[in-house]
C-alpha positions as CSV (number, residue, x, y, z in Angstrom):
1,M,0.0,0.0,0.0
2,L,2.9,2.3,0.7
3,W,4.4,2.0,-2.8
4,L,0.9,2.4,-4.4
5,A,0.6,5.8,-2.5
6,F,4.0,6.7,-3.9
7,V,3.1,5.8,-7.5
8,F,-0.1,7.6,-7.6
9,T,1.3,10.7,-5.9
10,S,4.3,10.7,-8.3
11,M,2.0,10.5,-11.3
12,L,0.1,13.6,-10.1
13,G,3.3,15.4,-9.3
14,L,5.0,14.6,-12.6
15,N,2.1,15.7,-14.6
16,R,1.8,19.0,-12.8
17,S,5.5,19.6,-12.9
18,L,5.3,20.1,-16.7
19,V,1.7,21.1,-17.4
20,H,2.0,24.6,-15.9
21,E,5.3,25.2,-17.7
22,K,3.8,24.1,-21.0
23,D,0.6,26.2,-20.6
24,Q,2.5,29.4,-19.6
25,G,5.3,29.0,-22.2
26,C,8.1,28.4,-19.8
27,L,9.1,25.1,-21.4
28,E,9.8,27.0,-24.7
29,A,11.9,29.6,-22.8
30,L,13.9,26.7,-21.3
31,L,14.5,25.4,-24.7
32,L,15.7,28.7,-26.0
33,S,18.2,29.1,-23.2
34,P,21.8,28.2,-24.0
35,V,21.7,25.0,-21.9
36,D,21.9,21.5,-23.2
37,R,18.6,19.7,-23.2
38,P,19.9,16.8,-21.1
39,I,20.7,19.3,-18.4
40,V,17.1,20.3,-18.4
41,F,16.3,16.7,-17.9
42,F,18.4,16.3,-14.9
43,A,17.1,19.6,-13.4
44,K,13.5,18.4,-13.9
45,A,14.3,14.9,-12.5
46,S,16.1,16.4,-9.5
47,G,13.1,18.5,-8.7
48,N,10.9,15.5,-9.0
49,V,13.1,13.5,-6.7
50,I,13.0,16.2,-4.1
51,F,9.1,16.2,-4.4
52,L,9.0,12.4,-3.9
53,L,11.4,12.5,-1.0
54,I,9.2,15.1,0.7
55,V,6.1,12.9,0.0
56,Q,7.9,9.9,1.4
57,F,9.1,11.8,4.5
58,L,5.5,12.8,5.3
59,T,3.9,9.4,4.4
60,I,6.3,7.1,6.3
61,P,5.2,8.2,9.9
62,V,1.5,7.8,9.0
63,F,2.2,4.4,7.5
64,A,4.2,3.3,10.5
65,F,1.5,4.6,12.9
66,L,-1.3,2.7,11.1
67,F,0.5,-0.5,10.1
68,L,3.7,-1.1,12.1
69,Q,2.5,-1.0,15.6
70,D,2.6,-4.9,16.0
71,S,5.7,-6.2,17.7
72,A,6.1,-9.0,15.0
73,Y,8.0,-6.4,12.9
74,G,11.7,-6.6,13.9
75,G,13.5,-5.6,10.8
76,D,16.4,-3.3,10.2
77,L,14.5,-0.1,9.7
78,W,17.6,1.8,8.7
79,M,17.3,-0.1,5.4
80,I,14.0,1.4,4.4
81,P,15.4,4.9,3.4
82,L,17.8,3.1,1.0
83,A,14.8,1.5,-0.8
84,L,12.8,4.6,-0.7
85,F,15.6,6.7,-2.1
86,G,16.4,4.2,-4.9
87,G,12.7,4.0,-5.8
88,A,12.3,7.8,-5.8
89,I,15.3,8.1,-8.2
90,G,13.9,5.5,-10.6
91,I,10.4,7.0,-10.5
92,A,11.5,10.6,-11.0
93,G,13.9,9.7,-13.8
94,V,11.6,7.7,-15.9
95,G,8.6,9.7,-15.0
96,T,10.2,13.0,-16.1
97,L,10.7,11.5,-19.6
98,L,7.2,10.1,-19.8
99,A,5.7,13.3,-18.5
100,T,7.5,15.3,-21.1
101,M,6.2,12.9,-23.7
102,S,2.6,13.1,-22.5
103,V,2.4,16.9,-21.9
104,N,1.8,17.5,-25.6
105,T,-1.2,15.1,-25.9
106,K,-4.8,15.8,-25.3
107,G,-5.3,13.3,-22.4
108,K,-2.2,14.2,-20.5
109,D,-3.2,12.3,-17.3
110,F,-4.4,9.2,-19.0
111,V,-1.4,8.9,-21.4
112,L,1.0,9.3,-18.5
113,A,-0.8,6.7,-16.5
114,V,-0.9,4.2,-19.4
115,L,2.9,4.7,-20.1
116,F,3.9,5.0,-16.6
117,V,2.5,2.0,-14.8
118,P,3.9,-0.8,-17.0
119,L,7.3,0.7,-17.2
120,M,7.4,1.1,-13.4
121,Y,6.4,-2.4,-12.6
122,P,10.0,-4.0,-12.4
123,L,11.0,-1.1,-10.2
124,L,8.0,-1.3,-8.0
125,L,8.4,-5.1,-7.6
126,A,12.0,-4.5,-6.4
127,C,11.0,-1.7,-4.1
128,V,8.2,-3.6,-2.4
129,S,10.5,-6.7,-2.0
130,A,13.3,-4.5,-0.5
131,T,10.9,-2.6,1.7
132,S,9.0,-5.7,3.0
133,A,12.4,-7.4,3.7
134,A,13.6,-4.4,5.7
135,V,10.5,-4.2,7.7
136,L,10.3,-8.0,8.5
137,G,14.1,-8.5,9.2
138,G,15.9,-11.8,9.8
139,D,18.7,-13.5,8.0
140,G,16.8,-14.5,4.9
141,H,15.2,-11.2,4.7
142,V,18.5,-9.3,4.6
143,Q,19.5,-11.4,1.5
144,Q,16.1,-10.5,-0.1
145,F,16.7,-6.8,0.7
146,W,20.0,-6.7,-1.0
147,A,18.7,-8.6,-4.0
148,G,15.8,-6.1,-4.2
149,M,18.3,-3.2,-3.9
150,A,20.5,-4.6,-6.7
151,L,17.4,-4.7,-9.0
152,I,16.6,-1.2,-8.0
153,V,20.1,0.1,-8.8
154,A,20.2,-1.9,-12.1
155,Y,16.8,-0.5,-13.1
156,D,17.8,3.0,-12.2
157,A,21.0,3.0,-14.1
158,I,19.6,1.5,-17.3
159,M,16.3,3.5,-17.4
160,I,17.8,6.8,-16.5
161,G,20.5,6.3,-19.0
162,V,17.9,5.6,-21.7
163,A,15.8,8.6,-20.5
164,F,18.9,10.8,-20.6
165,A,19.6,9.6,-24.1
166,L,16.1,10.1,-25.4
167,Y,15.2,13.4,-23.7
168,E,16.7,15.7,-26.4
169,F,14.6,13.7,-29.0
170,V,11.4,14.0,-27.0
171,L,11.8,17.7,-26.5
172,G,12.6,18.3,-30.1
173,A,9.5,16.3,-31.3
């Protein structure tokens, strides 16, 4: 449930981060500035990462209060921020590219959701696996956490590299 909240919040935030710029002509002004377009990608993605980290920071205490009051949870809770940060980087990186693609369509929200959810599935699977292993704890769960983190890092590296390479083409189209 935690990662579902992050995904839906990120879709709303990603779409809003570009719609206002597109409507007011700020995106065209950014493109006219003497800055490389991939730099614009990293700036937008960094802003989206900060947004997601703020949402996570506000959501985790509520989630812990509602769902983690049972003493059966004995995991290493210091691992949870690693999974959250890795997930936020992947969601913001790929989401920035997809939001830029969908901002020029008529059904902005719908197109972003249709593109976003299937591409985020491998990342979400790894994030949920790592987060649940961190909450539950134990020897087997520590191995599951690091396997999930390896998938998160691999996904982030591959997909952000692809998004970085395609961003100039997406803005030019």
